[in-house]
C-alpha positions in Angstrom: 205.7 62.1 106.5 203.4 61.2 103.7 204.1 58.3 101.3 202.6 57.2 98.0 203.0 53.7 96.7 203.5 53.3 93.0 203.0 49.9 91.3 205.8 49.1 88.9 205.6 46.5 86.2 208.8 44.6 85.6 208.9 42.0 82.9 211.2 39.0 83.0 213.0 38.1 79.8 212.1 34.4 80.1 208.3 34.8 80.6 205.7 37.2 79.5 204.1 37.4 82.9 204.7 40.7 84.7 206.3 40.9 88.1 204.6 43.4 90.4 206.8 45.5 92.7 205.8 48.2 95.1 208.1 51.2 95.6 207.6 53.8 98.3 208.2 57.4 97.3 208.1 60.3 99.7 205.9 63.1 98.7 206.0 66.1 101.1 203.3 68.5 100.4 204.6 71.8 101.9 207.7 73.8 101.5 208.1 73.9 105.3 208.5 70.1 105.4 211.2 70.2 102.6 213.0 73.0 104.5 212.9 71.0 107.7 214.4 68.0 105.9 217.1 70.4 104.5 218.0 71.5 108.1 218.4 67.8 109.2 220.7 66.5 106.5 224.4 66.9 106.2 225.1 66.0 102.5 225.4 69.0 100.2 223.7 67.2 97.3 220.7 66.3 99.5 220.5 69.8 100.8 220.4 71.2 97.2 217.7 68.7 96.3 215.5 69.5 99.4 215.9 73.3 98.8 215.0 72.8 95.1 211.9 70.9 96.1 210.9 73.6 98.6 211.5 76.4 96.1 209.5 74.6 93.3 206.6 73.8 95.6 205.7 77.3 96.6 205.0 80.8 95.3 207.7 83.3 96.2 205.2 85.9 97.3 203.5 83.5 99.8 206.4 81.8 101.5 208.5 83.9 103.9 211.6 81.6 103.6 211.8 81.7 99.8 214.6 84.3 99.5 216.6 82.6 102.3 216.2 79.2 100.5 217.5 80.8 97.3 220.5 82.3 99.1 221.3 79.0 100.8 221.0 77.0 97.5 223.2 79.5 95.7 225.8 79.2 98.4 225.7 75.4 98.2 226.1 75.6 94.4 229.1 77.9 94.9 230.6 75.5 97.4 230.2 72.6 94.8 231.8 74.7 92.0 228.6 75.1 90.1 229.0 78.8 89.6 226.5 79.2 86.7 223.7 77.8 88.8 224.7 80.0 91.7 224.7 83.1 89.5 221.3 82.1 88.1 219.9 82.0 91.6 221.5 85.4 92.5 220.1 87.0 89.3 216.6 85.7 90.1 216.9 87.2 93.6 218.0 90.5 92.1 215.1 90.4 89.7 212.4 89.6 92.3 213.7 91.1 95.5 216.1 93.9 94.4 214.7 96.5 96.8 215.0 94.4 99.9 218.2 92.3 99.3 220.4 94.4 97.0 223.1 95.2 99.6 223.4 91.6 100.7 223.6 90.4 97.1 226.3 92.9 96.3 228.3 91.7 99.3 228.1 88.2 98.0 229.3 89.2 94.5 232.2 91.0 96.1 233.1 87.9 98.1 
């Protein structure tokens, strides 16, 4: 796991001197690492966040798990009653992967 430290400047209201605080933020470089974190968590909101990071950090032509991640994220959106976001993912999959995944997408729409 890679971490980056950011220096935050916090100002007190009583003095003009800044207080320095260090905050650790995880920056995972590859989509595989985000996907692995998705597999290890149990919270739906964290799963959506990790899949979104994995999808945003890659090119759909180069990563073999891209369509699977889109399907899983759409299913999580559907489970959390965010149907507009789920349909947006399904429409994107139809647009990019219609030839390969059309029967599976149609089965999801019927469900």
